[in-house]
N, CA, C and O atoms as CSV, one atom per row, in Angstrom:
chain,resi,resn,atom,element,x,y,z
A,1,UNK,N,N,-65.707,41.435,211.958
A,1,UNK,CA,C,-64.340,42.021,211.939
A,1,UNK,C,C,-63.841,41.815,210.481
A,1,UNK,O,O,-64.034,40.746,209.901
A,2,UNK,N,N,-63.224,42.817,209.926
A,2,UNK,CA,C,-62.858,42.429,208.398
A,2,UNK,C,C,-61.248,42.885,208.561
A,2,UNK,O,O,-60.841,43.695,209.394
A,3,UNK,N,N,-60.475,42.215,207.628
A,3,UNK,CA,C,-59.278,42.117,207.458
A,3,UNK,C,C,-58.658,42.330,205.971
A,3,UNK,O,O,-59.149,41.627,205.088
A,4,UNK,N,N,-57.687,43.178,205.637
A,4,UNK,CA,C,-57.187,43.565,204.434
A,4,UNK,C,C,-56.641,42.344,203.664
A,4,UNK,O,O,-55.857,41.668,204.330
A,5,UNK,N,N,-56.873,41.924,202.448
A,5,UNK,CA,C,-56.435,40.840,201.836
A,5,UNK,C,C,-56.065,41.262,200.531
A,5,UNK,O,O,-56.906,41.877,199.876
A,6,UNK,N,N,-54.920,41.028,200.035
A,6,UNK,CA,C,-54.505,41.430,198.655
A,6,UNK,C,C,-55.235,40.305,197.580
A,6,UNK,O,O,-55.166,39.090,197.760
A,7,UNK,N,N,-55.690,40.718,196.843
A,7,UNK,CA,C,-56.454,40.083,195.486
A,7,UNK,C,C,-56.133,40.618,194.430
A,7,UNK,O,O,-55.973,41.839,194.403
A,8,UNK,N,N,-55.963,39.848,193.312
A,8,UNK,CA,C,-55.451,40.143,191.986
A,8,UNK,C,C,-56.451,39.563,190.921
A,8,UNK,O,O,-57.093,38.546,191.183
A,9,UNK,N,N,-56.589,40.260,189.635
A,9,UNK,CA,C,-57.192,39.551,188.738
A,9,UNK,C,C,-56.077,39.413,187.738
A,9,UNK,O,O,-55.333,40.341,187.422
A,10,UNK,N,N,-56.009,38.087,187.224
A,10,UNK,CA,C,-54.848,37.862,186.050
A,10,UNK,C,C,-55.390,37.261,184.763
A,10,UNK,O,O,-56.540,36.820,184.766
A,11,UNK,N,N,-54.754,37.218,183.821
A,11,UNK,CA,C,-55.218,36.442,182.785
A,11,UNK,C,C,-53.998,35.757,182.029
A,11,UNK,O,O,-52.834,36.145,182.136
A,12,UNK,N,N,-54.389,34.768,181.312
A,12,UNK,CA,C,-53.344,33.850,180.788
A,12,UNK,C,C,-54.036,33.403,179.550
A,12,UNK,O,O,-55.254,33.388,179.376
A,13,UNK,N,N,-53.039,33.013,178.648
A,13,UNK,CA,C,-53.213,32.469,177.230
A,13,UNK,C,C,-54.064,30.865,177.107
A,13,UNK,O,O,-54.876,30.459,176.276
A,14,UNK,N,N,-53.599,30.360,178.054
A,14,UNK,CA,C,-54.330,29.090,178.253
A,14,UNK,C,C,-54.343,28.410,179.764
A,14,UNK,O,O,-53.532,28.839,180.585
A,15,UNK,N,N,-55.313,27.289,180.156
A,15,UNK,CA,C,-55.393,26.883,181.306
A,15,UNK,C,C,-54.307,26.443,181.713
A,15,UNK,O,O,-53.992,26.561,182.898
A,16,UNK,N,N,-53.420,25.773,180.701
A,16,UNK,CA,C,-52.338,25.258,181.201
A,16,UNK,C,C,-51.071,26.217,181.744
A,16,UNK,O,O,-50.178,25.858,182.511
A,17,UNK,N,N,-51.220,27.343,181.222
A,17,UNK,CA,C,-49.978,28.562,181.232
A,17,UNK,C,C,-50.570,28.664,182.908
A,17,UNK,O,O,-49.785,28.513,183.844
A,18,UNK,N,N,-52.059,28.940,183.129
A,18,UNK,CA,C,-52.553,29.371,184.291
A,18,UNK,C,C,-51.980,28.447,185.140
A,18,UNK,O,O,-51.246,28.878,186.030
A,19,UNK,N,N,-52.166,27.287,185.043
A,19,UNK,CA,C,-52.058,26.315,186.219
A,19,UNK,C,C,-50.347,26.159,186.393
A,19,UNK,O,O,-49.949,25.774,187.493
A,20,UNK,N,N,-49.564,26.388,185.563
A,20,UNK,CA,C,-48.082,26.278,185.789
A,20,UNK,C,C,-47.585,27.272,186.606
A,20,UNK,O,O,-46.814,27.000,187.526
A,21,UNK,N,N,-48.011,28.594,186.323
A,21,UNK,CA,C,-47.778,29.879,186.816
A,21,UNK,C,C,-48.346,29.971,188.273
A,21,UNK,O,O,-47.687,30.330,189.249
A,22,UNK,N,N,-49.720,29.581,188.282
A,22,UNK,CA,C,-50.457,29.445,189.943
A,22,UNK,C,C,-49.740,28.462,190.932
A,22,UNK,O,O,-49.436,28.633,192.113
A,23,UNK,N,N,-49.556,27.377,190.105
A,23,UNK,CA,C,-48.777,26.287,190.903
A,23,UNK,C,C,-47.611,26.858,191.735
A,23,UNK,O,O,-47.457,26.829,192.956
A,24,UNK,N,N,-46.704,27.469,190.615
A,24,UNK,CA,C,-45.395,28.152,191.177
A,24,UNK,C,C,-45.569,29.084,192.116
A,24,UNK,O,O,-44.726,29.083,193.013
A,25,UNK,N,N,-46.601,30.046,192.177
A,25,UNK,CA,C,-46.979,31.001,193.295
A,25,UNK,C,C,-47.459,30.319,194.240
A,25,UNK,O,O,-47.245,30.860,195.325
A,26,UNK,N,N,-48.091,29.239,194.317
A,26,UNK,CA,C,-48.634,28.492,195.680
A,26,UNK,C,C,-47.302,27.982,196.387
A,26,UNK,O,O,-47.033,28.053,197.586
A,27,UNK,N,N,-46.551,27.463,195.381
A,27,UNK,CA,C,-45.271,26.632,196.023
A,27,UNK,C,C,-44.540,27.485,196.846
A,27,UNK,O,O,-44.135,27.156,197.961
A,28,UNK,N,N,-44.296,28.958,196.145
A,28,UNK,CA,C,-43.387,29.872,196.800
A,28,UNK,C,C,-44.184,30.650,197.653
A,28,UNK,O,O,-43.698,31.748,197.925
A,29,UNK,N,N,-45.563,30.317,198.282
A,29,UNK,CA,C,-46.252,30.905,199.385
A,29,UNK,C,C,-46.441,32.400,198.966
A,29,UNK,O,O,-46.672,33.220,199.854
A,30,UNK,N,N,-46.357,32.788,197.694
A,30,UNK,CA,C,-46.805,34.181,197.343
A,30,UNK,C,C,-48.367,34.332,197.155
A,30,UNK,O,O,-48.855,35.461,197.102
A,31,UNK,N,N,-49.130,33.236,197.056
A,31,UNK,CA,C,-50.480,33.224,196.989
A,31,UNK,C,C,-51.124,32.214,197.799
A,31,UNK,O,O,-50.582,31.109,197.767
A,32,UNK,N,N,-52.154,32.338,198.515
A,32,UNK,CA,C,-52.829,31.417,199.268
A,32,UNK,C,C,-53.831,30.609,198.424
A,32,UNK,O,O,-53.985,29.423,198.716
A,33,UNK,N,N,-54.561,31.172,197.350
A,33,UNK,CA,C,-55.279,30.230,196.729
A,33,UNK,C,C,-55.801,31.070,195.375
A,33,UNK,O,O,-55.801,32.296,195.267
A,34,UNK,N,N,-56.147,30.317,194.592
A,34,UNK,CA,C,-56.710,30.692,193.182
A,34,UNK,C,C,-57.865,30.338,192.495
A,34,UNK,O,O,-58.182,29.150,192.445
A,35,UNK,N,N,-58.565,31.223,191.939
A,35,UNK,CA,C,-59.887,30.612,191.157
A,35,UNK,C,C,-59.709,30.893,189.672
A,35,UNK,O,O,-59.326,31.971,189.218
A,36,UNK,N,N,-60.014,29.855,188.989
A,36,UNK,CA,C,-59.790,29.736,187.415
A,36,UNK,C,C,-61.138,29.673,186.565
A,36,UNK,O,O,-62.168,29.037,186.790
A,37,UNK,N,N,-60.868,30.377,185.709
A,37,UNK,CA,C,-62.227,30.146,184.965
A,37,UNK,C,C,-61.872,30.693,183.285
A,37,UNK,O,O,-61.301,31.768,183.102
A,38,UNK,N,N,-62.186,30.027,182.430
A,38,UNK,CA,C,-62.449,30.543,180.954
A,38,UNK,C,C,-63.035,31.907,180.673
A,38,UNK,O,O,-63.965,32.331,181.360
A,39,UNK,N,N,-62.596,32.491,179.840
A,39,UNK,CA,C,-63.042,33.976,179.291
A,39,UNK,C,C,-63.051,33.821,177.892
A,39,UNK,O,O,-62.507,32.911,177.266
A,40,UNK,N,N,-63.613,34.637,177.497
A,40,UNK,CA,C,-63.633,35.128,175.951
A,40,UNK,C,C,-63.239,36.491,175.996
A,40,UNK,O,O,-64.043,37.331,176.401
A,41,UNK,N,N,-61.940,36.857,175.579
A,41,UNK,CA,C,-61.587,38.450,175.709
A,41,UNK,C,C,-61.486,39.294,174.427
A,41,UNK,O,O,-61.241,38.841,173.309
A,42,UNK,N,N,-61.682,40.436,174.705
A,42,UNK,CA,C,-61.611,41.544,173.570
A,42,UNK,C,C,-60.956,42.637,174.151
A,42,UNK,O,O,-61.260,43.226,175.189
A,43,UNK,N,N,-59.934,42.874,173.306
A,43,UNK,CA,C,-58.818,44.064,173.804
A,43,UNK,C,C,-58.144,44.598,172.579
A,43,UNK,O,O,-57.856,43.826,171.664
A,44,UNK,N,N,-57.863,45.935,172.507
A,44,UNK,CA,C,-57.069,46.365,171.737
A,44,UNK,C,C,-55.568,46.383,171.896
A,44,UNK,O,O,-55.070,46.921,172.885
A,45,UNK,N,N,-54.829,45.819,170.968
A,45,UNK,CA,C,-53.383,45.422,171.028
A,45,UNK,C,C,-52.669,46.071,169.457
A,45,UNK,O,O,-52.939,45.669,168.326
A,46,UNK,N,N,-51.657,47.228,169.859
A,46,UNK,CA,C,-50.900,47.563,168.973
A,46,UNK,C,C,-51.880,48.213,167.582
A,46,UNK,O,O,-51.518,48.019,166.422
A,47,UNK,N,N,-52.836,48.801,167.847
A,47,UNK,CA,C,-53.822,49.374,167.112
A,47,UNK,C,C,-54.873,48.701,166.205
A,47,UNK,O,O,-55.507,49.208,165.279
A,48,UNK,N,N,-54.915,47.306,166.739
A,48,UNK,CA,C,-56.176,46.527,166.436
A,48,UNK,C,C,-56.953,45.985,167.607
A,48,UNK,O,O,-56.620,46.034,168.791
A,49,UNK,N,N,-58.107,45.427,167.054
A,49,UNK,CA,C,-59.104,45.014,168.220
A,49,UNK,C,C,-58.758,43.523,168.100
A,49,UNK,O,O,-58.626,43.076,166.961
A,50,UNK,N,N,-58.607,42.751,169.093
A,50,UNK,CA,C,-58.134,41.378,169.203
A,50,UNK,C,C,-59.238,40.788,169.916
A,50,UNK,O,O,-60.032,41.347,170.673
A,51,UNK,N,N,-59.171,39.445,169.528
A,51,UNK,CA,C,-60.246,38.455,170.469
A,51,UNK,C,C,-59.182,37.263,170.564
A,51,UNK,O,O,-58.344,36.899,169.740
A,52,UNK,N,N,-59.567,36.651,172.158
A,52,UNK,CA,C,-58.910,35.691,172.298
A,52,UNK,C,C,-59.692,34.996,173.431
A,52,UNK,O,O,-60.382,35.585,174.264
A,53,UNK,N,N,-59.476,33.551,173.347
A,53,UNK,CA,C,-59.823,32.717,174.495
A,53,UNK,C,C,-58.650,32.569,175.636
A,53,UNK,O,O,-57.486,32.237,175.412
A,54,UNK,N,N,-59.161,32.856,176.765
A,54,UNK,CA,C,-57.938,32.918,177.738
A,54,UNK,C,C,-58.509,32.388,179.059
A,54,UNK,O,O,-59.727,32.319,179.218
A,55,UNK,N,N,-57.698,32.040,179.942
A,55,UNK,CA,C,-57.960,31.570,181.213
A,55,UNK,C,C,-57.775,33.192,182.334
A,55,UNK,O,O,-56.765,33.893,182.400
A,56,UNK,N,N,-58.884,33.367,182.964
A,56,UNK,CA,C,-58.514,34.358,184.163
A,56,UNK,C,C,-58.448,33.419,185.385
A,56,UNK,O,O,-58.813,32.251,185.524
A,57,UNK,N,N,-57.840,34.334,186.263
A,57,UNK,CA,C,-57.745,33.992,187.594
A,57,UNK,C,C,-57.828,34.927,188.734
A,57,UNK,O,O,-57.256,36.002,188.552
A,58,UNK,N,N,-58.425,34.749,189.889
A,58,UNK,CA,C,-58.494,35.667,190.986
A,58,UNK,C,C,-57.559,35.083,191.844
A,58,UNK,O,O,-57.569,33.855,191.923
A,59,UNK,N,N,-56.764,35.714,192.494
A,59,UNK,CA,C,-55.721,35.149,193.523
A,59,UNK,C,C,-55.822,36.240,194.672
A,59,UNK,O,O,-56.015,37.456,194.692
A,60,UNK,N,N,-55.606,35.259,195.609
A,60,UNK,CA,C,-55.780,36.167,197.246
A,60,UNK,C,C,-54.417,35.879,197.837
A,60,UNK,O,O,-53.948,34.742,197.799
A,61,UNK,N,N,-53.870,36.754,198.304
A,61,UNK,CA,C,-52.293,37.115,198.910
A,61,UNK,C,C,-52.468,37.965,200.008
A,61,UNK,O,O,-53.433,38.695,200.235
A,62,UNK,N,N,-51.225,37.772,200.815
A,62,UNK,CA,C,-51.161,39.134,201.964
A,62,UNK,C,C,-50.546,40.252,201.237
A,62,UNK,O,O,-49.639,40.158,200.410
A,63,UNK,N,N,-51.204,41.442,201.678
A,63,UNK,CA,C,-50.858,42.674,200.857
A,63,UNK,C,C,-49.303,42.837,200.992
A,63,UNK,O,O,-48.827,43.459,200.042
A,64,UNK,N,N,-48.342,42.410,201.988
A,64,UNK,CA,C,-47.127,42.337,201.857
A,64,UNK,C,C,-46.316,41.741,200.815
A,64,UNK,O,O,-45.133,42.016,200.616
A,65,UNK,N,N,-47.048,40.870,200.129
A,65,UNK,CA,C,-46.656,39.952,198.899
A,65,UNK,C,C,-47.017,40.556,197.526
A,65,UNK,O,O,-46.601,40.020,196.499
A,66,UNK,N,N,-47.714,41.559,197.497
A,66,UNK,CA,C,-48.167,42.166,196.494
A,66,UNK,C,C,-46.799,42.431,195.184
A,66,UNK,O,O,-46.826,41.947,194.053
A,67,UNK,N,N,-45.895,43.159,195.653
A,67,UNK,CA,C,-44.891,43.381,194.792
A,67,UNK,C,C,-44.038,42.021,194.131
A,67,UNK,O,O,-43.555,41.995,192.999
A,68,UNK,N,N,-43.989,40.957,195.096
A,68,UNK,CA,C,-43.417,39.714,194.688
A,68,UNK,C,C,-44.363,39.025,193.939
A,68,UNK,O,O,-43.858,38.189,193.190
A,69,UNK,N,N,-45.765,39.121,193.894
A,69,UNK,CA,C,-46.670,38.426,192.985
A,69,UNK,C,C,-46.442,39.294,191.532
A,69,UNK,O,O,-46.370,38.720,190.445
A,70,UNK,N,N,-46.364,40.426,191.656
A,70,UNK,CA,C,-46.335,41.218,190.207
A,70,UNK,C,C,-44.970,40.760,189.537
A,70,UNK,O,O,-44.997,40.606,188.316
A,71,UNK,N,N,-43.785,40.528,190.209
A,71,UNK,CA,C,-42.704,40.388,189.879
A,71,UNK,C,C,-42.336,38.953,189.191
A,71,UNK,O,O,-41.652,38.681,188.205
A,72,UNK,N,N,-43.023,38.198,190.055
A,72,UNK,CA,C,-43.231,36.529,189.520
A,72,UNK,C,C,-43.967,36.236,188.588
A,72,UNK,O,O,-43.604,35.350,187.815
A,73,UNK,N,N,-45.145,36.866,188.412
A,73,UNK,CA,C,-46.198,36.696,187.139
A,73,UNK,C,C,-45.343,37.233,185.821
A,73,UNK,O,O,-45.183,36.657,184.745
A,74,UNK,N,N,-44.902,38.381,186.210
A,74,UNK,CA,C,-44.148,38.900,184.859
A,74,UNK,C,C,-42.995,38.273,184.494
A,74,UNK,O,O,-42.737,38.348,183.293
A,75,UNK,N,N,-42.048,37.538,185.339
A,75,UNK,CA,C,-41.021,36.674,184.837
A,75,UNK,C,C,-41.630,35.522,184.127
A,75,UNK,O,O,-41.204,35.221,183.012
A,76,UNK,N,N,-42.406,34.983,184.574
A,76,UNK,CA,C,-43.005,33.522,184.260
A,76,UNK,C,C,-44.131,33.552,183.135
A,76,UNK,O,O,-44.530,32.501,182.633
A,77,UNK,N,N,-44.521,34.529,182.840
A,77,UNK,CA,C,-45.779,34.894,181.830
A,77,UNK,C,C,-45.390,35.090,180.609
A,77,UNK,O,O,-44.391,35.773,180.384
A,78,UNK,N,N,-46.057,34.568,179.703
A,78,UNK,CA,C,-45.603,34.859,178.154
A,78,UNK,C,C,-45.648,36.024,177.531
A,78,UNK,O,O,-44.874,36.464,176.680
A,79,UNK,N,N,-46.968,36.693,178.182
A,79,UNK,CA,C,-47.508,37.846,177.416
A,79,UNK,C,C,-46.410,38.757,177.678
A,79,UNK,O,O,-45.671,38.637,178.655
A,80,UNK,N,N,-46.284,39.838,176.641
A,80,UNK,CA,C,-45.393,41.018,176.506
A,80,UNK,C,C,-45.696,41.820,177.979
A,80,UNK,O,O,-44.831,42.094,178.811
A,81,UNK,N,N,-47.217,42.138,178.089
A,81,UNK,CA,C,-47.838,42.964,178.953
A,81,UNK,C,C,-48.726,42.240,179.821
A,81,UNK,O,O,-49.908,42.419,179.529
A,82,UNK,N,N,-48.498,41.386,180.914
A,82,UNK,CA,C,-49.519,40.323,181.395
A,82,UNK,C,C,-50.497,41.542,182.143
A,82,UNK,O,O,-50.132,42.663,182.497
A,83,UNK,N,N,-51.790,40.955,182.248
A,83,UNK,CA,C,-52.855,41.600,182.968
A,83,UNK,C,C,-52.660,41.114,184.372
A,83,UNK,O,O,-52.885,39.957,184.727
A,84,UNK,N,N,-52.183,42.171,185.222
A,84,UNK,CA,C,-52.073,41.967,186.857
A,84,UNK,C,C,-52.777,43.420,187.052
A,84,UNK,O,O,-52.469,44.562,186.709
A,85,UNK,N,N,-53.837,42.861,187.747
A,85,UNK,CA,C,-55.022,44.064,188.354
A,85,UNK,C,C,-55.107,43.874,189.615
A,85,UNK,O,O,-55.633,42.823,189.983
A,86,UNK,N,N,-54.676,44.715,190.501
A,86,UNK,CA,C,-54.971,44.546,192.123
A,86,UNK,C,C,-56.466,44.970,192.133
A,86,UNK,O,O,-56.996,45.745,191.337
A,87,UNK,N,N,-57.107,44.266,193.272
A,87,UNK,CA,C,-58.486,44.632,193.575
A,87,UNK,C,C,-58.560,45.031,195.038
A,87,UNK,O,O,-58.514,44.129,195.874
A,88,UNK,N,N,-58.653,46.105,195.370
A,88,UNK,CA,C,-58.670,46.447,196.999
A,88,UNK,C,C,-60.084,45.739,197.725
A,88,UNK,O,O,-61.189,45.718,197.182
A,89,UNK,N,N,-59.813,45.263,198.864
A,89,UNK,CA,C,-60.973,44.379,199.688
A,89,UNK,C,C,-60.473,44.093,200.714
A,89,UNK,O,O,-59.269,43.961,200.933
A,90,UNK,N,N,-61.477,43.952,201.547
A,90,UNK,CA,C,-61.420,43.254,202.851
A,90,UNK,C,C,-61.990,41.824,202.870
A,90,UNK,O,O,-62.893,41.530,202.087
A,91,UNK,N,N,-61.543,41.017,203.652
A,91,UNK,CA,C,-62.073,39.803,204.072
A,91,UNK,C,C,-62.352,39.169,205.339
A,91,UNK,O,O,-61.530,39.468,206.206
A,92,UNK,N,N,-63.206,38.437,205.677
A,92,UNK,CA,C,-63.526,38.163,207.148
A,92,UNK,C,C,-62.070,37.684,207.938
A,92,UNK,O,O,-61.109,37.130,207.404
A,93,UNK,N,N,-62.210,38.043,209.254
A,93,UNK,CA,C,-61.024,37.989,209.989
A,93,UNK,C,C,-60.637,36.609,209.809
A,93,UNK,O,O,-59.444,36.347,209.652
A,94,UNK,N,N,-61.467,35.742,209.813
A,94,UNK,CA,C,-60.832,34.250,209.844
A,94,UNK,C,C,-60.346,33.902,208.481
A,94,UNK,O,O,-59.353,33.174,208.485
A,95,UNK,N,N,-60.782,34.228,207.388
A,95,UNK,CA,C,-60.318,34.285,206.008
A,95,UNK,C,C,-58.895,34.773,205.662
A,95,UNK,O,O,-57.980,34.144,205.129
A,96,UNK,N,N,-58.939,36.187,206.143
A,96,UNK,CA,C,-57.844,36.900,206.206
A,96,UNK,C,C,-56.900,36.548,206.873
A,96,UNK,O,O,-55.788,36.714,206.372
A,97,UNK,N,N,-56.985,36.011,208.073
A,97,UNK,CA,C,-55.933,35.229,208.935
A,97,UNK,C,C,-55.276,34.054,208.278
A,97,UNK,O,O,-54.085,33.741,208.288
A,98,UNK,N,N,-56.388,33.416,207.656
A,98,UNK,CA,C,-55.678,31.974,206.740
A,98,UNK,C,C,-54.766,32.506,205.772
A,98,UNK,O,O,-53.588,32.154,205.714
A,99,UNK,N,N,-55.324,33.396,204.970
A,99,UNK,CA,C,-54.452,33.885,203.639
A,99,UNK,C,C,-52.952,34.264,204.129
A,99,UNK,O,O,-51.915,33.808,203.648
A,100,UNK,N,N,-53.069,35.255,205.253
A,100,UNK,CA,C,-51.868,35.771,206.016
A,100,UNK,C,C,-50.868,34.462,206.306
A,100,UNK,O,O,-49.701,34.433,205.917
A,101,UNK,N,N,-51.567,33.293,207.115
A,101,UNK,CA,C,-50.628,32.422,207.415
A,101,UNK,C,C,-50.058,31.686,206.082
A,101,UNK,O,O,-48.860,31.425,205.971
A,102,UNK,N,N,-50.981,31.384,205.117
A,102,UNK,CA,C,-50.539,30.540,204.082
A,102,UNK,C,C,-49.374,31.377,203.055
A,102,UNK,O,O,-48.634,30.762,202.287
A,103,UNK,N,N,-49.371,32.796,203.195
A,103,UNK,CA,C,-48.546,33.374,202.335
A,103,UNK,C,C,-47.224,33.884,203.391
A,103,UNK,O,O,-46.557,34.877,203.102
A,104,UNK,N,N,-47.013,33.237,204.371
A,104,UNK,CA,C,-45.769,33.530,204.939
A,104,UNK,C,C,-44.706,32.803,204.589
A,104,UNK,O,O,-44.671,31.584,204.757
A,105,UNK,N,N,-43.535,33.639,203.955
A,105,UNK,CA,C,-42.442,32.740,203.466
A,105,UNK,C,C,-41.708,31.830,204.403
A,105,UNK,O,O,-40.812,31.100,203.979
């Protein structure tokens, strides 16, 4: 049995920024968990190709918390245009139920 779970791909300028924002999201019960890892990013910004060391996170949330997740990341993030990408998917019933329990206000 599968259950819908909200997943997002986020990037941050440093691991410290990621931890600060993700801990705020956990405290507010907007996300149930986060996985962090260092990345070497390439992207186009204002007409130039940029390169940066960043920290990426995959977060899990209840689907009903998606708008709040986007609003809080945008409010707390230092980037003018933070990367917030929704990843569609389903989880096992047990994991999905846990995510939903942990993200109840």
